[in-house]
Backbone bond lengths (Angstrom), bond angles and torsions (degrees), N, CA, C in turn:
res aa  C-N    CA-C-N  psi(-1)  N-CA   C-N-CA  omega(-1)  CA-C   N-CA-C  phi
1 M - - - 1.467 - - 1.512 113.64 -
2 G 1.421 117.36 -22.53 1.468 121.88 -177.05 1.498 107.15 -85.48
3 F 1.338 117.53 -171.64 1.464 122.59 -176.29 1.495 105.67 -157.77
4 T 1.358 116.70 164.02 1.399 122.60 -176.30 1.524 112.56 -121.23
5 G 1.265 119.35 -19.44 1.498 121.91 -168.30 1.566 111.13 -87.54
6 E 1.318 112.82 -172.78 1.438 122.55 -175.69 1.505 111.72 -75.54
7 I 1.336 115.46 144.47 1.465 120.47 172.13 1.480 111.50 -88.69
8 I 1.378 115.08 125.71 1.502 116.20 -178.21 1.536 104.08 -122.41
9 T 1.299 112.37 123.89 1.513 115.44 176.28 1.509 110.22 -99.33
10 V 1.305 118.13 140.08 1.503 123.75 -178.91 1.476 111.53 -124.93
11 G 1.291 114.98 109.61 1.506 124.10 177.91 1.506 111.78 -102.12
12 L 1.349 114.22 115.68 1.482 118.71 179.03 1.542 111.24 -90.93
13 A 1.299 116.57 -18.01 1.466 118.26 179.81 1.578 108.95 -139.49
14 P 1.349 111.95 68.62 1.491 116.61 -175.45 1.586 109.84 -67.31
15 A 1.337 114.10 178.16 1.366 117.94 -176.43 1.542 110.53 -159.11
16 W 1.329 112.44 160.98 1.517 119.04 163.88 1.556 105.47 -97.31
17 D 1.275 112.88 128.10 1.529 118.39 176.59 1.563 108.42 -90.68
18 V 1.306 112.56 121.06 1.470 118.37 176.60 1.551 107.36 -112.42
19 T 1.332 112.47 118.01 1.517 117.08 -177.40 1.496 108.44 -116.88
20 I 1.330 116.31 121.74 1.368 123.69 -178.59 1.556 112.73 -112.89
21 R 1.280 122.67 127.23 1.443 122.11 -176.39 1.531 107.22 -119.63
22 A 1.321 113.65 139.00 1.524 120.89 178.42 1.532 108.36 -154.56
23 K 1.323 116.54 159.13 1.483 119.54 -178.54 1.510 110.74 -101.68
24 G 1.344 117.58 112.09 1.459 124.01 173.64 1.469 109.99 78.54
25 L 1.382 114.89 92.01 1.486 117.38 178.83 1.507 112.02 -117.51
26 D 1.385 114.70 149.27 1.422 119.46 175.49 1.531 108.29 -155.98
27 W 1.276 118.60 161.79 1.465 126.31 -176.77 1.521 107.18 -59.95
28 G 1.339 114.13 140.82 1.477 120.21 175.51 1.504 117.32 84.48
29 Q 1.330 116.39 -3.29 1.451 121.47 -177.58 1.537 113.14 -82.90
30 H 1.313 120.73 152.88 1.417 125.78 162.82 1.471 107.23 -111.21
31 K 1.406 117.33 114.67 1.398 123.08 -161.25 1.566 110.72 -127.60
32 Q 1.285 116.92 134.49 1.453 123.75 164.76 1.508 110.86 -69.06
33 V 1.329 118.43 123.79 1.442 119.13 176.82 1.523 111.06 -89.11
34 D 1.332 114.65 154.55 1.416 119.93 176.74 1.492 116.09 -84.58
35 S 1.358 116.07 -34.63 1.442 120.35 177.00 1.466 111.60 -156.99
36 V 1.332 116.24 158.84 1.473 123.68 171.98 1.480 108.02 -136.15
37 E 1.261 117.11 122.25 1.501 121.62 177.11 1.505 112.00 -118.21
38 I 1.317 117.04 130.29 1.487 120.36 -179.41 1.510 107.27 -126.20
39 K 1.391 117.62 125.84 1.437 119.16 -179.45 1.520 108.85 -149.94
40 P 1.307 115.61 149.35 1.470 117.70 174.43 1.506 111.89 -67.43
41 A 1.311 115.38 134.18 1.444 118.33 -175.78 1.503 111.43 -150.42
42 G 1.330 117.38 -122.09 1.421 122.48 -162.20 1.527 108.48 80.84
43 K 1.332 119.86 155.15 1.468 124.03 -169.23 1.577 110.93 -61.38
44 A 1.323 115.70 -36.05 1.481 115.24 -177.57 1.515 114.45 -67.69
45 L 1.396 111.26 -43.06 1.518 115.09 176.97 1.546 110.33 -70.79
46 N 1.272 118.99 -32.35 1.546 121.86 172.93 1.461 112.40 -53.47
47 I 1.375 114.52 -45.80 1.472 121.99 -178.15 1.561 107.74 -60.37
48 C 1.369 115.15 -48.40 1.399 116.28 -179.91 1.525 113.27 -59.85
49 R 1.344 114.74 -39.04 1.455 118.32 -179.89 1.578 111.14 -65.15
50 A 1.321 116.75 -34.69 1.432 121.25 174.98 1.454 112.39 -68.09
51 L 1.315 118.37 -35.05 1.469 124.02 175.79 1.493 111.72 -63.73
52 V 1.375 115.03 -42.42 1.486 120.72 175.53 1.531 112.44 -55.42
53 L 1.374 112.28 -41.40 1.547 117.39 178.17 1.532 110.01 -56.66
54 Q 1.369 116.03 -34.24 1.511 120.46 -175.59 1.496 109.82 -91.34
55 G 1.330 117.00 1.57 1.497 119.68 -178.70 1.530 114.71 74.50
56 Q 1.354 112.66 21.19 1.513 117.45 -177.09 1.568 109.68 -101.39
57 S 1.317 115.82 128.04 1.448 119.35 176.52 1.504 113.35 -68.11
58 S 1.309 118.05 150.91 1.480 122.01 174.65 1.544 109.73 -158.47
59 I 1.311 113.51 171.54 1.508 119.51 179.29 1.508 105.78 -119.93
60 A 1.347 118.22 126.70 1.419 121.48 172.93 1.557 111.05 -94.28
61 A 1.325 115.84 109.53 1.473 121.79 -176.51 1.511 108.01 -112.09
62 G 1.304 119.16 -166.73 1.435 123.70 178.64 1.565 113.24 99.18
63 L 1.286 116.99 -161.02 1.455 119.75 -177.25 1.519 113.42 -100.04
64 W 1.311 115.99 149.69 1.442 122.86 168.48 1.524 109.75 -148.41
65 G 1.336 116.21 146.20 1.450 123.22 -174.43 1.573 111.91 -73.27
66 R 1.300 116.55 135.59 1.436 122.09 -178.26 1.533 113.40 -60.56
67 Q 1.395 113.34 -36.21 1.482 118.52 -171.83 1.576 108.76 -66.54
68 D 1.287 118.88 -22.43 1.564 119.27 -175.67 1.477 110.66 -132.32
69 F 1.380 117.74 21.77 1.502 119.24 179.64 1.544 109.35 -67.60
70 E 1.339 116.83 -44.79 1.454 117.53 -176.85 1.556 110.75 -66.03
71 Q 1.329 115.65 -36.54 1.473 117.97 175.45 1.544 110.75 -61.27
72 M 1.257 118.64 -41.22 1.475 123.78 175.83 1.510 109.69 -60.46
73 M 1.316 120.05 -48.90 1.405 122.63 -176.01 1.557 111.84 -69.42
74 E 1.292 115.60 -34.87 1.444 118.49 173.85 1.485 112.96 -64.19
75 F 1.293 121.10 -32.40 1.482 123.84 172.39 1.479 112.84 -68.47
76 L 1.325 114.58 -43.11 1.533 121.09 -170.46 1.602 109.82 -77.44
77 R 1.294 119.08 -32.14 1.459 117.54 -169.56 1.499 116.27 -54.71
78 P 1.341 118.97 -49.61 1.445 116.25 177.29 1.502 116.32 -71.00
79 R 1.402 120.10 -5.84 1.404 123.34 -172.24 1.556 108.50 -117.79
80 Q 1.290 119.77 -1.01 1.452 123.47 -165.58 1.532 109.32 -64.32
81 G 1.295 119.00 -48.33 1.483 119.02 -171.10 1.520 111.19 57.99
82 P 1.315 116.34 -125.19 1.500 119.80 -176.62 1.537 112.76 -84.14
83 L 1.342 118.43 12.42 1.409 121.93 -176.28 1.568 112.42 -91.11
84 K 1.292 116.47 129.82 1.518 125.31 175.97 1.452 108.83 -104.68
85 V 1.306 117.27 127.56 1.522 120.22 175.99 1.556 109.73 -99.95
86 M 1.259 113.20 116.65 1.509 120.94 -175.14 1.531 108.74 -131.57
87 M 1.344 114.81 48.08 1.457 118.83 -174.01 1.545 112.72 -82.74
88 T 1.286 115.41 157.86 1.470 123.77 175.48 1.513 106.31 -90.54
89 V 1.380 116.41 114.71 1.465 118.63 -176.87 1.514 109.27 -91.14
90 V 1.339 115.99 126.41 1.400 120.55 -176.76 1.490 112.40 -126.91
91 D 1.309 118.73 167.09 1.484 123.35 -176.06 1.544 109.61 -63.48
92 G 1.282 118.48 141.00 1.471 121.38 177.97 1.494 112.45 120.50
93 K 1.369 111.25 -178.03 1.452 120.25 -177.45 1.604 106.16 -120.33
94 T 1.328 115.19 140.04 1.471 119.78 178.10 1.511 108.45 -74.02
95 R 1.364 113.09 140.99 1.508 119.54 -175.87 1.534 110.70 -71.78
96 Q 1.271 115.85 169.28 1.452 126.10 170.67 1.490 112.33 -112.71
97 N 1.294 116.68 135.77 1.491 124.74 167.58 1.518 107.99 -111.31
98 I 1.273 117.35 131.77 1.454 122.89 -170.82 1.568 108.41 -118.39
99 T 1.331 114.51 127.47 1.387 123.93 174.17 1.504 111.90 -117.45
100 V 1.391 117.87 124.21 1.391 121.63 -176.77 1.563 104.60 -113.52
101 I 1.325 114.07 125.72 1.492 119.26 -173.63 1.561 106.85 -118.69
102 D 1.319 111.86 123.48 1.449 120.87 173.90 1.575 109.81 -92.35
103 T 1.305 115.83 97.83 1.448 117.98 -169.89 1.501 112.27 -73.57
104 L 1.346 119.08 -20.89 1.453 121.50 -179.41 1.574 108.65 -75.12
105 N 1.281 118.54 -44.89 1.394 123.33 -176.10 1.533 115.63 -98.45
106 N 1.385 115.79 7.58 1.419 124.12 176.24 1.561 111.40 49.10
107 R 1.351 114.29 55.89 1.452 120.63 178.59 1.557 110.59 -141.30
108 E 1.286 117.42 157.84 1.455 119.54 -179.46 1.496 111.11 -147.34
109 I 1.388 117.95 157.27 1.417 125.11 173.67 1.537 108.23 -128.28
110 H 1.322 112.80 142.46 1.492 119.60 179.02 1.518 112.13 -116.23
111 L 1.224 118.16 122.60 1.468 126.70 -177.99 1.545 108.72 -112.15
112 R 1.329 113.30 119.15 1.449 121.50 -176.30 1.502 114.49 -113.73
113 S 1.290 119.23 135.74 1.502 123.95 -179.88 1.551 104.07 -109.74
114 N 1.364 116.27 152.79 1.354 121.41 174.59 1.570 117.13 -74.89
115 S 1.280 116.12 141.05 1.462 118.62 177.17 1.525 108.80 -83.34
116 K 1.368 112.61 141.01 1.521 117.97 177.27 1.526 111.03 -117.63
117 L 1.314 118.58 20.21 1.440 119.00 -174.30 1.494 112.36 -84.32
118 A 1.330 119.77 -25.21 1.469 124.03 -175.64 1.519 111.00 -74.32
119 S 1.327 116.33 132.75 1.448 121.28 171.38 1.574 103.37 -152.39
120 R 1.258 116.59 170.98 1.461 117.23 -177.39 1.497 113.23 -64.95
121 D 1.371 114.34 -36.87 1.471 119.86 175.22 1.446 111.53 -63.91
122 A 1.331 116.95 -44.68 1.469 121.72 -177.65 1.466 111.00 -63.97
123 L 1.363 120.06 -42.84 1.462 124.18 179.65 1.513 109.80 -70.43
124 K 1.301 120.00 -33.76 1.460 122.31 177.18 1.552 108.96 -67.29
125 E 1.341 117.52 -39.05 1.415 120.38 177.88 1.526 110.76 -66.53
126 L 1.361 116.84 -43.80 1.431 122.15 177.69 1.582 111.76 -58.14
127 K 1.333 116.04 -41.93 1.434 119.08 178.36 1.504 112.66 -60.43
128 I 1.325 115.31 -38.65 1.479 118.94 -179.57 1.546 107.96 -68.81
129 D 1.321 117.81 -42.04 1.530 121.20 -177.47 1.503 107.68 -65.43
130 L 1.301 119.38 -43.92 1.484 122.39 -178.42 1.626 110.00 -60.98
131 G 1.295 113.68 -31.97 1.461 118.01 177.56 1.472 113.34 -61.26
132 T 1.330 118.44 -24.97 1.447 121.76 -177.99 1.527 111.02 -89.48
133 I 1.375 114.77 -12.94 1.518 119.77 -172.98 1.538 110.38 -104.78
134 V 1.321 117.20 -40.95 1.468 125.77 -169.06 1.503 110.40 -78.29
135 N 1.330 118.34 135.62 1.489 120.36 173.29 1.565 106.61 -137.13
136 K 1.307 114.16 -176.85 1.421 119.06 -175.82 1.537 119.56 -63.55
137 N 1.367 114.20 -18.66 1.446 122.45 177.78 1.512 117.97 -95.61
138 S 1.366 113.21 -5.03 1.478 119.29 -174.01 1.508 112.70 -74.75
139 V 1.332 113.71 156.80 1.519 121.27 170.06 1.534 101.99 -118.48
140 C 1.295 114.69 118.32 1.476 119.48 -179.45 1.529 108.50 -106.53
141 V 1.370 115.49 119.92 1.393 122.54 -177.76 1.495 111.69 -104.61
142 F 1.398 117.34 108.17 1.459 120.68 178.34 1.533 107.28 -95.26
143 S 1.319 114.02 107.93 1.429 118.49 -168.35 1.530 113.75 -129.98
144 G 1.286 115.75 144.85 1.413 121.80 178.25 1.527 116.74 97.35
145 S 1.326 116.56 -168.67 1.455 118.45 179.96 1.516 112.62 -62.03
146 M 1.273 117.11 147.16 1.477 121.20 175.23 1.515 111.13 -109.38
147 P 1.382 115.96 157.05 1.449 116.54 175.86 1.524 112.47 -61.07
148 G 1.296 117.16 169.24 1.480 120.28 -169.33 1.535 108.37 -68.24
149 E 1.382 114.27 175.86 1.398 121.85 -170.79 1.609 113.36 -60.56
150 N 1.306 116.14 -23.65 1.498 119.47 177.62 1.530 110.29 -64.18
151 F 1.333 116.45 -21.22 1.494 119.91 -176.18 1.478 110.76 -104.22
152 F 1.390 123.77 -0.30 1.427 123.26 -173.61 1.566 110.64 -56.76
153 G 1.304 117.67 -39.53 1.389 121.82 -177.47 1.494 109.77 -63.96
154 D 1.289 120.64 -41.75 1.463 125.98 177.26 1.564 110.22 -63.14
155 V 1.339 113.04 -45.22 1.477 115.27 179.43 1.555 112.01 -62.48
156 V 1.339 116.50 -45.37 1.410 121.04 178.46 1.560 111.74 -57.83
157 A 1.361 114.86 -42.08 1.452 119.11 177.39 1.495 111.93 -63.97
158 I 1.249 119.66 -38.01 1.482 121.49 177.19 1.543 110.99 -64.20
159 I 1.324 115.73 -46.66 1.489 121.43 179.91 1.532 108.22 -63.53
160 K 1.332 118.74 -44.57 1.468 122.18 -177.65 1.531 108.06 -62.93
161 T 1.279 119.65 -41.23 1.474 122.55 178.88 1.507 112.20 -57.10
162 C 1.408 114.65 -45.28 1.430 117.85 176.81 1.547 112.86 -64.05
163 Q 1.292 114.11 -40.35 1.493 116.96 178.16 1.482 111.65 -67.14
164 Q 1.273 118.91 -34.06 1.519 120.92 178.47 1.542 110.05 -71.48
165 S 1.385 115.12 -23.35 1.497 115.89 174.50 1.569 111.76 -78.68
166 G 1.261 116.63 1.67 1.462 122.51 176.49 1.507 114.09 99.09
167 A 1.333 119.73 5.72 1.404 120.05 -179.12 1.491 112.10 -79.50
168 K 1.382 118.16 153.91 1.423 123.58 171.97 1.566 106.13 -88.15
169 I 1.321 114.15 137.56 1.495 118.22 -172.96 1.531 109.51 -108.72
170 V 1.323 113.49 125.07 1.449 120.98 177.05 1.527 106.97 -110.51
171 L 1.311 116.48 137.40 1.478 119.60 -179.64 1.533 112.00 -129.82
172 D 1.285 114.50 128.20 1.445 122.40 177.59 1.538 110.72 -136.00
173 T 1.329 113.58 83.58 1.449 120.19 177.33 1.523 105.91 -142.93
174 S 1.353 117.12 -161.48 1.405 119.63 -174.59 1.513 112.84 -153.67
175 G 1.343 117.07 174.68 1.465 118.72 177.68 1.505 118.64 66.51
176 A 1.262 114.06 -149.11 1.490 123.32 179.76 1.582 110.81 -56.54
177 A 1.338 115.69 -40.84 1.425 117.09 -175.95 1.536 109.78 -65.40
178 L 1.330 118.74 -40.33 1.440 122.42 176.69 1.531 112.33 -58.35
179 R 1.344 116.86 -46.93 1.476 124.41 -177.60 1.484 106.48 -63.59
180 E 1.407 123.87 -47.65 1.341 122.00 -171.26 1.550 113.91 -72.50
181 I 1.331 113.49 -33.96 1.528 116.96 -178.88 1.488 107.34 -75.52
182 V 1.361 123.10 -41.86 1.428 122.28 174.89 1.464 114.12 -59.37
183 K 1.346 115.37 -36.45 1.505 118.35 178.94 1.456 113.40 -61.87
184 A 1.352 115.90 -25.42 1.506 119.31 179.79 1.535 110.29 -68.24
185 G 1.309 117.44 -26.30 1.473 120.61 168.13 1.513 118.71 82.45
186 F 1.293 120.00 28.99 1.449 120.21 179.59 1.543 112.16 -131.91
187 I 1.401 114.53 31.12 1.440 120.63 -176.24 1.508 109.06 -95.48
188 W 1.324 120.50 138.70 1.431 124.64 175.19 1.557 114.40 -87.66
189 L 1.345 115.33 -39.87 1.465 117.65 -177.41 1.557 107.77 -146.44
190 I 1.322 114.78 138.05 1.503 118.72 167.43 1.483 111.07 -123.91
191 K 1.321 114.47 153.70 1.545 119.36 -178.82 1.484 109.58 -128.93
192 P 1.316 121.18 74.76 1.419 121.00 173.29 1.543 111.98 -81.29
193 N 1.315 119.74 159.03 1.401 123.62 158.20 1.522 111.19 -80.90
194 V 1.277 119.43 -177.53 1.547 120.01 -175.00 1.534 107.61 -68.24
195 Q 1.278 118.91 -42.17 1.438 119.55 -177.16 1.535 111.31 -66.88
196 E 1.372 116.51 -40.79 1.477 120.42 176.74 1.480 111.55 -66.64
197 L 1.345 119.72 -33.17 1.446 119.77 175.74 1.532 112.84 -64.07
198 G 1.364 115.04 -42.26 1.459 121.13 177.20 1.537 112.06 -61.11
199 S 1.432 113.46 -43.03 1.452 117.40 177.00 1.462 114.46 -63.50
200 L 1.368 118.94 -37.43 1.393 123.44 179.98 1.561 110.81 -63.35
201 L 1.360 114.55 -38.50 1.481 119.78 -179.68 1.501 115.28 -89.92
202 G 1.334 116.44 -5.76 1.452 118.29 -178.90 1.488 115.82 70.89
203 E 1.242 116.51 29.85 1.448 124.82 178.24 1.484 116.67 -156.64
204 Q 1.292 118.54 155.48 1.512 117.54 179.68 1.500 107.53 -79.80
205 V 1.334 115.78 139.31 1.457 123.05 -176.94 1.576 108.32 -120.32
206 A 1.283 119.30 122.04 1.488 121.17 -179.10 1.520 109.25 -66.64
207 D 1.327 115.23 141.05 1.446 121.44 179.33 1.536 112.89 -81.73
208 K 1.329 110.34 64.03 1.477 121.86 176.83 1.575 109.24 -131.16
209 P 1.304 116.28 137.65 1.446 118.44 -175.29 1.521 115.15 -47.66
210 A 1.313 119.48 -49.25 1.429 121.17 -177.44 1.506 110.69 -66.84
211 S 1.335 118.39 -34.87 1.515 118.18 177.06 1.507 110.87 -67.47
212 L 1.381 114.74 -43.30 1.487 119.60 -178.77 1.576 109.87 -63.54
213 V 1.311 118.68 -40.84 1.425 122.31 179.34 1.574 109.18 -63.44
214 K 1.278 117.22 -47.66 1.495 121.34 179.47 1.505 109.42 -58.28
215 A 1.324 117.44 -48.05 1.434 119.93 -177.48 1.568 111.91 -64.90
216 S 1.267 116.68 -40.01 1.432 123.57 -177.54 1.485 111.57 -62.33
217 R 1.357 113.79 -36.01 1.556 115.24 -175.62 1.498 111.18 -69.71
218 E 1.313 120.66 -17.59 1.458 120.91 169.10 1.497 115.48 -61.99
219 L 1.334 117.45 -20.35 1.450 122.95 -179.39 1.489 115.14 -95.01
220 L 1.346 117.95 -8.35 1.443 119.73 -168.76 1.523 114.79 -73.85
221 E 1.255 117.81 -2.76 1.604 120.38 170.66 1.483 109.45 -76.68
222 K 1.366 115.56 -27.14 1.448 118.71 -174.32 1.579 111.10 -111.84
223 V 1.284 118.27 -21.06 1.433 124.12 -176.11 1.533 109.82 -129.42
224 E 1.357 116.81 135.40 1.493 119.07 -177.24 1.503 113.92 -81.62
225 I 1.329 117.42 -36.06 1.432 122.40 -179.49 1.513 111.16 -135.69
226 V 1.343 116.36 134.66 1.425 122.36 174.75 1.536 108.82 -117.16
227 L 1.362 113.99 121.04 1.522 120.49 174.08 1.472 108.42 -111.83
228 I 1.342 114.84 122.97 1.511 119.07 -174.01 1.558 106.69 -113.39
229 S 1.312 114.73 124.26 1.462 116.31 175.49 1.510 109.67 -92.09
230 R 1.357 113.77 141.29 1.468 119.75 -173.45 1.554 111.72 -125.55
231 G 1.255 116.31 22.07 1.517 121.02 178.25 1.543 106.09 64.86
232 E 1.365 116.04 -133.76 1.460 118.81 -174.68 1.511 112.02 -70.92
233 K 1.311 119.10 -7.94 1.530 120.84 175.95 1.554 109.38 -82.52
234 G 1.319 118.90 -5.70 1.442 117.90 176.11 1.525 109.84 102.20
235 A 1.387 114.80 -134.68 1.453 117.96 -175.69 1.547 109.52 -158.21
236 V 1.291 116.97 162.37 1.463 125.09 177.72 1.499 106.28 -130.26
237 T 1.392 115.62 140.25 1.472 117.58 170.34 1.470 110.71 -130.17
238 V 1.367 115.54 144.55 1.468 120.69 -170.36 1.512 107.70 -135.15
239 T 1.293 116.95 130.50 1.489 124.86 168.67 1.580 108.15 -126.78
240 K 1.335 113.55 178.08 1.466 117.89 179.32 1.562 111.82 -66.22
241 K 1.336 116.65 -24.36 1.435 121.39 -178.12 1.503 114.91 -97.17
242 E 1.337 117.49 -24.48 1.497 115.03 -172.53 1.510 109.82 -161.79
243 A 1.377 115.07 167.35 1.438 119.96 177.86 1.568 107.78 -145.70
244 W 1.326 117.40 140.05 1.457 121.11 -176.09 1.552 108.96 -136.25
245 Q 1.308 116.17 148.30 1.408 123.57 167.69 1.523 111.74 -117.94
246 G 1.318 115.24 154.08 1.499 116.75 178.33 1.504 108.61 -157.57
247 R 1.356 114.79 152.65 1.457 119.21 174.71 1.534 107.82 -153.33
248 C 1.321 116.07 156.58 1.456 119.74 174.16 1.486 113.71 -70.05
249 I 1.350 114.73 136.41 1.491 118.29 171.01 1.504 108.14 -97.50
250 G 1.355 112.71 132.33 1.450 118.43 179.13 1.592 107.70 103.23
251 R 1.281 115.39 153.57 1.477 121.67 -176.90 1.455 111.47 -130.81
252 R 1.340 112.77 142.65 1.489 123.61 172.25 1.496 107.93 -139.42
253 K 1.312 116.28 167.30 1.460 121.22 178.38 1.591 107.43 -65.52
254 V 1.316 115.82 128.32 1.475 124.36 174.47 1.505 108.65 -79.46
255 L 1.352 118.65 111.50 1.399 119.49 178.55 1.528 116.28 -77.41
256 S 1.370 116.40 -33.08 1.443 123.95 175.50 1.472 112.54 -166.98
257 T 1.368 120.28 139.17 1.456 121.39 176.58 1.496 111.25 -90.76
258 V 1.364 118.80 -4.71 1.466 120.98 -177.72 1.547 111.07 -61.29
259 G 1.270 116.07 122.15 1.489 121.55 172.63 1.498 110.14 89.80
260 C 1.286 121.78 0.78 1.511 121.72 -176.19 1.492 108.92 -64.12
261 G 1.364 117.53 -42.22 1.428 118.88 -179.96 1.559 113.62 -61.17
262 D 1.340 114.22 -35.70 1.416 119.28 179.21 1.541 109.19 -69.80
263 Y 1.234 119.71 -36.69 1.469 123.69 179.10 1.553 106.68 -70.65
264 L 1.302 119.47 -36.50 1.461 119.13 177.63 1.496 110.74 -64.25
265 L 1.377 119.78 -41.13 1.440 120.94 178.98 1.544 110.79 -66.91
266 A 1.387 115.16 -40.94 1.456 115.68 -179.63 1.598 113.28 -67.55
267 G 1.321 116.62 -31.10 1.432 118.19 174.27 1.528 112.73 -69.42
268 F 1.337 114.99 -37.02 1.479 120.26 178.02 1.513 111.10 -64.39
269 L 1.313 115.37 -42.98 1.511 119.76 177.35 1.502 111.78 -62.32
270 K 1.296 116.89 -44.36 1.498 124.04 -179.44 1.520 106.64 -63.01
271 G 1.315 117.18 -41.54 1.472 121.28 -178.58 1.530 110.23 -64.52
272 L 1.324 115.96 -41.54 1.480 119.84 179.85 1.537 111.60 -71.51
273 K 1.296 115.98 -29.63 1.490 120.53 175.85 1.503 110.86 -65.56
274 D 1.351 115.97 -39.09 1.450 121.14 -177.11 1.501 111.20 -81.65
275 S 1.370 117.83 -28.20 1.439 122.09 -174.59 1.511 109.81 -156.17
276 P 1.359 122.36 138.87 1.445 121.72 178.64 1.506 115.43 -75.85
277 D 1.309 117.08 4.89 1.524 121.33 -177.26 1.469 113.63 -83.01
278 A 1.371 116.78 120.25 1.463 119.74 -173.70 1.546 110.21 -66.62
279 G 1.383 117.08 -37.11 1.429 117.38 -179.12 1.554 114.83 -67.17
280 S 1.289 116.49 -37.97 1.454 119.38 173.62 1.565 112.12 -64.75
281 A 1.343 115.86 -40.42 1.445 121.17 177.25 1.515 110.50 -58.54
282 L 1.362 116.42 -42.53 1.465 121.79 -178.45 1.503 109.68 -64.41
283 E 1.329 122.39 -38.06 1.439 128.31 179.96 1.534 104.60 -61.24
284 V 1.270 118.72 -51.64 1.502 121.65 -177.84 1.555 106.53 -60.50
285 A 1.330 116.63 -46.63 1.489 118.11 -175.05 1.561 109.03 -54.41
286 I 1.340 115.87 -49.49 1.470 119.98 -173.97 1.549 110.94 -64.05
287 K 1.339 116.28 -33.25 1.480 119.31 177.67 1.543 109.87 -65.05
288 V 1.310 114.76 -41.64 1.447 117.91 -174.72 1.507 110.43 -71.58
289 A 1.332 116.90 -40.78 1.491 121.74 179.69 1.536 110.17 -66.29
290 T 1.337 115.43 -39.16 1.479 120.27 178.97 1.513 112.03 -64.31
291 A 1.382 113.12 -38.30 1.455 116.60 179.95 1.526 111.33 -66.86
292 K 1.355 116.73 -32.66 1.473 117.84 174.74 1.522 112.44 -69.67
293 A 1.289 118.22 -40.09 1.505 123.98 -178.42 1.512 106.60 -63.20
294 W 1.324 119.22 -44.34 1.498 123.10 -175.49 1.585 114.01 -79.93
295 G 1.288 113.48 -7.29 1.471 114.70 -178.18 1.546 114.24 86.18
296 W 1.347 113.59 7.65 1.508 118.56 -176.42 1.473 110.61 -79.87
297 A 1.344 120.57 -21.19 1.441 122.12 -175.80 1.499 111.12 -62.70
298 E 1.384 116.42 -25.35 1.513 120.98 177.00 1.532 112.89 -94.40
299 T 1.300 115.52 -16.95 1.528 116.81 -167.86 1.557 113.05 -115.53
300 K 1.325 117.04 -16.85 1.464 121.66 -175.13 1.534 110.96 -125.71
301 N 1.334 115.98 152.86 1.488 118.54 173.76 1.456 110.16 -85.65
302 W 1.359 110.87 169.63 1.496 117.63 -176.13 1.554 114.88 -61.46
303 L 1.313 114.65 -37.86 1.493 116.41 177.21 1.525 113.59 -62.93
304 E 1.375 117.27 -37.46 1.422 119.12 173.48 1.492 113.81 -64.92
305 V 1.343 116.73 -43.47 1.447 120.63 178.57 1.555 111.64 -55.27
306 Q 1.363 111.51 -50.88 1.495 120.52 -177.89 1.533 111.35 -54.26
307 R 1.367 113.33 -43.78 1.447 121.12 -174.30 1.529 113.31 -75.60
308 K 1.345 118.18 -40.29 1.372 121.31 -170.80 1.576 116.42 -91.42
309 I 1.268 117.29 -23.73 1.459 122.23 178.13 1.523 109.86 -93.18
310 K 1.275 116.82 121.64 1.449 122.26 -177.61 1.568 108.87 -105.74
311 V 1.376 115.29 143.03 1.417 118.82 -177.16 1.569 108.94 -128.19
312 Q 1.294 115.39 134.71 1.433 121.06 174.29 1.561 108.85 -93.28
313 L 1.277 115.58 118.69 1.524 120.18 -176.68 1.463 111.01 -120.33
314 S 1.328 117.57 137.41 1.435 120.92 178.82 1.539 113.36 -146.59
315 F 1.307 113.14 141.76 1.488 122.12 179.27 1.484 111.72 -74.74
316 I 1.310 117.44 133.48 1.470 123.83 179.39 1.501 110.53 -102.14
317 R 1.288 116.78 118.66 1.543 119.37 -178.89 1.490 109.18 -85.84
């Protein structure tokens, strides 16, 4: 179940994350904001950032817009650590995703724009670039929004090429893209949330460990590992041999939920790289996701996170 090679994240619809914080927000107001943070992100790059927290090297691949590529690199250079950026630069500008957080009422809204970077030429170029990076020991993480249905065939072809090179394929997306790619049947790991799992199966799934395990086992003919994020309830992981649930013990103020699922996946991958045990990997995953939610990913080192965040882990029969 474990692996030894490089982790390569592939983002087909990357974004700049714009996070705005203010106290007490409502429609129609003119409000002084407390802070505005802008950083290159998207799920694939978030996973790389979470791996940096854990001291794990990775490669950030995928698409990025030519108009703001240097701006992205300028941001990442002093923060890269063991991260290598090997993106395919294509014509256009990378989209913005905006999160507005009302710190007084502890609520937030997420505003997402569509990515316009993908084209057949761009995806063809990406496929060629990945061919120079991916090898039989790689883990390729295709994460985030996918191009529209007209490009599903191109995306499946890219993923299949990586798999045929011997890489393990990780998929973290949703909707029709998730269904179509899983249907192809060469995925190693998927990371849906509860709602996405139900959508994938075409039925509502109760957010209870036993129900999640039962539902996930329907997918194990096409997927080797299912990792289900449950928000503040923690996560569940299911393989053909075992199933585990875990959650953080103890509570602190959640600063933001943005990116927590990406950090969960990054922690799980790091856990599997260090040990083939799914339960141990789940424990690491929950610690990393919790650190992101509490704001510790930016303020504490990995040794502190490991020591101070406690996880309750249990085997599901």
